N, C-alpha and C positions, 0 to 999 in steps of 0.2 A: 590393337596391332596397327602399326604405322608402316607406311611405305617408305622406302629409302629415298634419298634425294633424287636418284636417277631412275628408279623403277616404280611406276605407279602400282599401287596395291591391286587395282582391278585387273591388270594384265596377268597377274600371278594367281589371284584368287578365283577368277571366273573363267570357265572354259570358253573358247571362241566359237565352238560349233553350237548351232541353235537347235538342230533336230534332236540332239541328245536330251534336251530338257523335256520334250514331250514324251519320249520313250522312257524317261525316268519317272516323271510325275504321274503318268497315267496308271501304271500298276499300283503305285503308292496310294493314289486317290481311290482306285477301285477297291483295294483292300480296306481302306478306312470306311468306305460306304457299305461294303458287304458285312464287315465284322468290326464295328467301332469299338474301341477300347484301348487300354494302355499297350496291349500287345502289338496292335497295328500302328500306334504312335511310335513305339520303339522301332518297328520295321521302317516306318517313314523316315526317322532320323538315320537309320542305318543306310537306307538306299540313297537318300538325298546327299548326305555328307560323304558317303562312299563315292558317289558320282563326282562331287566337287573335288575330292582329294585326288582324283586321277590327273587333273591338269597340273597342279604344282608338283606332284610326284614325277610326272613325265619331264617337266622342266629340270627337276633335280637330277634325274637319271641322265639327261642329255649333257648337263654341265659336268657331272662326275665322270661320264664316259670320255669326255674330252680332256679330263685331268685338270680342269680349271675351276676356279671359284670366282664367280661374278657377284655383282651386288644383288642380283636376283636369286642367287643360290641360297643364301642365308634366309632371305624372305620366303622362298618356296619351301624350305625346310620347316619354318615356323608355321606357315599357313597349312601345310600338309599335316603337321602335328596336331593343330587345333581341329582340323576336319576329321582326322582319324580318331581323336579322342571323343568327339561327339558321335561318330559312327559306332564306336565301341560302347558308349553309354546307351545308345539306342538298342544295340544287340543285347546287352545285359538286361535292359528293361523288357524286351521281348522274351528273353530266356526265362526271366523271373515270373512273368505273368501269362505265358502261353498255356493253353489248355489242350494242345494237340501237337502232333509231330511236325512242327513248322520247318524244321531243318531239312526234311526230305526233299521238297522242291528245290531248295538252294543247293543241296548236294548233287542232285541230278543235273542242275544247270552249270555246275562247275567246269565241265569240259568246254562249254560255250564261252565262259568267262576267261578260261585259259587261252583259248584260240583268239579271242578278242584282244587280250593283253599281248600275246605274241605279235599279232598284226600291228598293234599300236606301236610297239617297240621297233618294228621293222619299217615304220612309216607307211603302212598299208591300211590304216584304220578307215580310210574313206572308200575302200573298195566295197562291192556289194555284199559279198559273203561275210566279211567281218562286221559290217553294219547290221546285217540280219542276226548274226550271233550275239552282238551287243544288245540288240533290242529284245531278243528272246531271253537272254540272261537276266535283264532287268524285269521282264515280264514274270519271271518266277517269283517275284516278291508278292504278287497278288495271291496266288494259291498258298504261299507261305502265311500270309495274313489270315486267309480263310481257315486254314488248318489250325493256326494258333488260336483262333476264336472257338474251336471246337466244332466247326461245321463239317459237313460230310465231304467225301472225296469227289462226289459228282459236282458240287458247286466249285470246289477247288480246280478241278479239271476244266470246267466251263469258263472260269475266270481266266485261265491261261489260254484256252482256245480263242476266246474273244479277242484278247490282246495280240496273240500270234497272227491270227488272220488279218487283223487291222495293220499290224506292223509290216508284214510282208507286202501287202497290197500298197500301203503308203510308200514304202521304200522304192518299189519298182516305179510307181507313178511319179514320185518326187525326183528320182534320178533322171527319168525321161524328160520331165519338165525343165530341170536345171540345165541339161544338155541343150535343149531347144532354146533356152534363154541365152546360152553362150554362142548360139549360131550354128550348132551341130544339128544334124538331121538324123536322130536315132530312129530305129524301128519302133513304132508304138504298140506293136502286137504284144510283146511281153507285159507291158503295163496294163493293157486291156485284159489279158489273160489273168494277171494277178488280181485285178479289181473284181472281175466277174467270177473268177474261181473262188475268191473269198466268200462271195455271196452264196454260191452253190454249196460250198462246204458248210457254211453257217446254216443253210436250210437243212442239209442232211443231219447236222448235229442237233438241230432243234427237233427234227423228227425222231431222233434217237433219245431225246430227253437230256442231252448234254448241254444245250444252250437255250436260253429264253428266246422267244420270237423277236423281241425288241432288238437283240443284237444283230440279227439278220437284216432287220429293217434299217438300222443305222448303217450297216455295210452297203446296203442297196443304195442309200442316199449318197454314200461316198463314191460308189461305182458310177452312178448317174452323173454326178458332178465331174468326176475324173474323165469320163468319156467325152462329155461336152467340152471340158477344158482342153483336152488333147486335140480336139478338132479346131480350136481357136488359136489366134496368135499367142506366142509365149508371153508369160508375165514375169516380173522380177522375182528373184529368189526369195526375198523377204515375204512377198505375197504368198508364194508356195508354202513357206514355213508357217505362216500364221494360219492359213486355211487348213493345213494338215493338223496343226495343234487343235483347231476348232473341231475338226472331225474326230480327232482322238478323244476329245472331251465328250463328244456326242456318243461315241461307242461306249465309253465308260459309263455315262449316265444311262444310256439305253439298256446296257447289261444290268446295272444296278436296279433300274426300274423294272425290268422283266423279272428278276428274282424277287423283288418286293411284291409284285402282283401275284407271284406264286405262293406268297405267304412267308417268305424269309424275313426275319426281323432285322432289317437294315436301318441305316441312318436316314434314308430318304424321306420317311414321313415327317421328319422335322424340318424339311426345307421350307415349309410355309412360314415358320417363325423366322428362319434365317432371311428369307426373302423380305419380310416386313422390316426386320431390324436393319438390314443393309439398305432397304429403300429409304428409310428416314435419313440416313447419312447421305445417300446419293441425291436426295431431293435438295438438301442444302448445298451440296457440291455443285449441282447443275446451275443454280442461280449464281453462285460465286464464279464458276467458270464462264458463264455467259457474260457477266459484267466485266470480268477480266479481259475476255476476248474483244468486247466492245471498246475498252480503253486501249488495248494493245493494237487493235486494227489489223490483226493477223491471227493465224491459227498455228501456234508453235507445235513442235513434235509431241510434247507431253499431252496435248489435247486429244491427239489420236490414240494415245495409250489409255486415256480415260474411257474411250468408247468400249474397251474391253470389259470394264467394270459394269457398265450398263448392259452390255450383252449378257454377262454372267447373271445379273439380277433378273433380267427378262427370262432367261432360261430357267432360273430357279422358280420364277412365278408360273411358268408353264408346267413345270414338274409338280408344283403344288396343286394344280388343277386335277392331276391324275389321282390325287388322294382326297379330293373334296366331293361332296355329295351334290353339288350344284355348279353351274358354270358362272363363276365369279367374274365380273367385268374388269377387276383391278389388274390382273396380269396381262389382259389383252390391251388395256390402255397403255400399260408400261411398254408392251411390245410395239404398239403403234408409235409411241414417242421415240423409241430407239430406232425404228426404221426411218422415221423422219429425220432424226439426228444424223444418221449415216448419209442420207441423201443431201442434206443441207451442208454437212461438213465438207463435202467435196467442192462446194461452190465458193466463190470469192467473198471477201468481207462485204457486208456484215452477216452473211447467212450462217456461218458456223456459230456465231454468238446467238443468233436467233434460234438455232436448233437446240442449243443448251437451255435457253430460257423457255422455249416451248415445252421441252421435256420436263423442266422443273415444274411448270404449271400443271401438266398432265399428272405427274407424280403427286403433287400437292393435292390435286382434285380427288384422286382415288384414295 
């Protein structure tokens, strides 16, 4: 699919909001971890391409409502058609391979989706209640994946509760921080209440057997970080977005880890192999990136994006320790190298290059 001469494909194919990515990918990843199989792969396609289709469909609706056809109108129609076809393929895959009533959580969440759609068409999608409705609507994909795999209602409900508590806390916190970054002075009390209320509710749910203890621990770390961040000077919106995506991943992995330690046959025990496989590629990439930055004499934007890959691999290594019978030094060495890389990457030339080379040697050694 090509962009027209006047309309770049990216502006039509990719949504402009960043928070929606986390609220979309987190339930899809949690479903894949708790109940791996073709049913959750189908739901992954359904959720991802359904989320992506929303942007070109919105552009198409706006153009048709004006009674005009622009260069982007035809492009939006084509892009939306491709996305909807892929989402339909995912739904049919889930429908053909599901072992349980996975449509029930999706049906219960439909009113939230309808409210989100109405608010979006009214230009009110960035308000708090529509954002919460959108996040909870996407969160229903996690229990759908759990039920599709034939797992029990307790795990399905727990997967939704973990995401719901994280989503509400994150939205109150992020909105407060974004307003502070814009020079507004909002009341911090609602954000503190949402952060610590999520911890309290997670603890009560754990006592009732609805959530694993690791979910509450992840939310506790989020609350501690949020409380400290709210007492410090505001940070740019992109920093808020990336940190919230990181905490969202932490809640997902913590929940999956908790259920794994309870005896649920999840995909997490295989992270050790994934950690090693990804580590081989990242070792070579660290040397290549270090040499490139030495020659470039600066740290371009893509080098900051590479840090996320090494963060992910270090996290996979730490998770693998939870399933090993001894304290292997390899993940700890990788974590040490990643921490050093983050510190050195903030310094001027040649320290970012030195950080990548140092990390490469540490990964090669272990």
